C-alpha positions as CSV (number, residue, x, y, z in Angstrom):
1,X,2.2,-10.8,6.1
2,X,4.6,-11.8,3.3
3,X,7.0,-9.9,1.2
4,X,7.9,-10.6,-2.4
5,X,11.6,-11.4,-2.5
6,X,12.1,-8.9,-5.3
7,X,10.6,-6.2,-3.2
8,X,13.1,-7.0,-0.4
9,X,16.0,-6.6,-2.8
10,X,14.6,-3.4,-4.2
11,X,14.3,-1.9,-0.7
12,X,17.7,-3.1,0.4
13,X,19.2,-1.6,-2.7
14,X,17.8,1.8,-1.7
15,X,19.6,1.3,1.6
16,X,22.9,0.5,-0.1
17,X,22.7,-3.3,0.1
18,X,22.8,-4.9,-3.3
19,X,22.7,-8.6,-3.7
20,X,25.1,-8.3,-6.7
21,X,27.8,-6.6,-4.7
22,X,29.6,-7.4,-1.4
23,X,28.5,-5.1,1.4
24,X,31.2,-3.6,3.7
25,X,29.3,-4.9,6.8
26,X,27.2,-7.8,5.6
27,X,29.4,-9.3,2.9
28,X,27.4,-11.4,0.5
29,X,23.9,-10.2,1.3
30,X,22.2,-13.0,-0.7
31,X,24.1,-15.6,1.3
32,X,23.2,-13.8,4.5
33,X,19.5,-13.9,3.7
34,X,19.8,-17.6,2.9
35,X,21.5,-18.1,6.2
36,X,18.6,-16.4,7.9
37,X,16.3,-18.9,6.1
38,X,18.6,-21.8,7.2
39,X,18.4,-20.7,10.8
40,X,14.6,-20.3,10.6
41,X,14.5,-16.5,11.1
42,X,12.9,-16.2,7.6
43,X,10.7,-18.6,5.7
44,X,10.7,-18.7,1.9
45,X,7.7,-19.9,-0.1
46,X,7.1,-20.3,-3.8
47,X,3.7,-18.8,-4.6
48,X,1.8,-18.9,-7.9
49,X,0.3,-15.5,-8.8
50,X,-1.2,-14.0,-12.0
51,X,2.4,-12.9,-12.8
52,X,3.8,-16.4,-12.5
53,X,5.7,-18.0,-9.6
54,X,7.3,-15.7,-7.1
55,X,9.2,-16.2,-3.9
56,X,7.6,-14.8,-0.8
57,X,9.4,-14.2,2.5
58,X,7.8,-14.5,5.9
59,X,8.8,-14.1,9.5
60,X,10.3,-17.5,10.5
61,X,9.6,-19.5,13.7
62,X,12.8,-18.4,15.5
63,X,12.1,-14.8,14.7
64,X,8.6,-15.1,16.3
65,X,10.2,-16.5,19.4
66,X,13.3,-14.4,19.7
67,X,12.6,-10.9,18.2
68,X,10.0,-8.5,19.4
69,X,8.0,-7.0,16.6
70,X,7.9,-3.7,18.6
71,X,11.7,-3.6,18.3
72,X,11.6,-4.1,14.6
73,X,8.9,-1.4,14.3
74,X,11.0,1.1,16.3
75,X,14.0,0.4,14.1
76,X,12.1,0.8,10.8
77,X,10.4,3.9,12.1
78,X,13.8,5.4,13.0
79,X,15.1,4.7,9.5
80,X,12.1,6.5,7.9
81,X,12.1,9.2,10.7
82,X,8.4,8.7,11.5
83,X,6.4,8.2,14.6
84,X,5.7,4.6,15.4
85,X,2.0,5.4,15.9
86,X,1.8,6.3,12.2
87,X,2.0,2.5,11.5
88,X,-0.4,1.3,14.1
89,X,-2.7,-0.1,11.4
90,X,0.1,-2.1,9.7
91,X,1.6,-3.6,12.9
92,X,-1.0,-3.3,15.6
93,X,-2.6,-6.7,14.9
94,X,0.5,-8.7,13.8
95,X,1.1,-10.8,16.9
96,X,-0.4,-8.8,19.8
97,X,3.1,-7.9,21.0
98,X,3.0,-4.3,19.8
99,X,1.0,-1.8,21.9
100,X,0.9,1.7,20.4
101,X,-1.0,4.4,22.2
């Protein structure tokens, strides 16, 4: 349940959020991600892989306590215009908080 930091930036760029440019709503997006790390919503870890060292991002302690995964799932599903049940396999076992029929 980790995301390569480069994959995050590639995905955000598709959504119009580029770490090299100031965003109209979020400002300096790289600074914002680092603030989420500082506030413990995201954890960053350096991981050695066959491609060398990468940075992985994981759900932070505060996120686990304050944010429902089902709300995140609903939000992402709405962005992709898909039914939440389509992602049952990916999210159904994350933390037990998501119940999809």
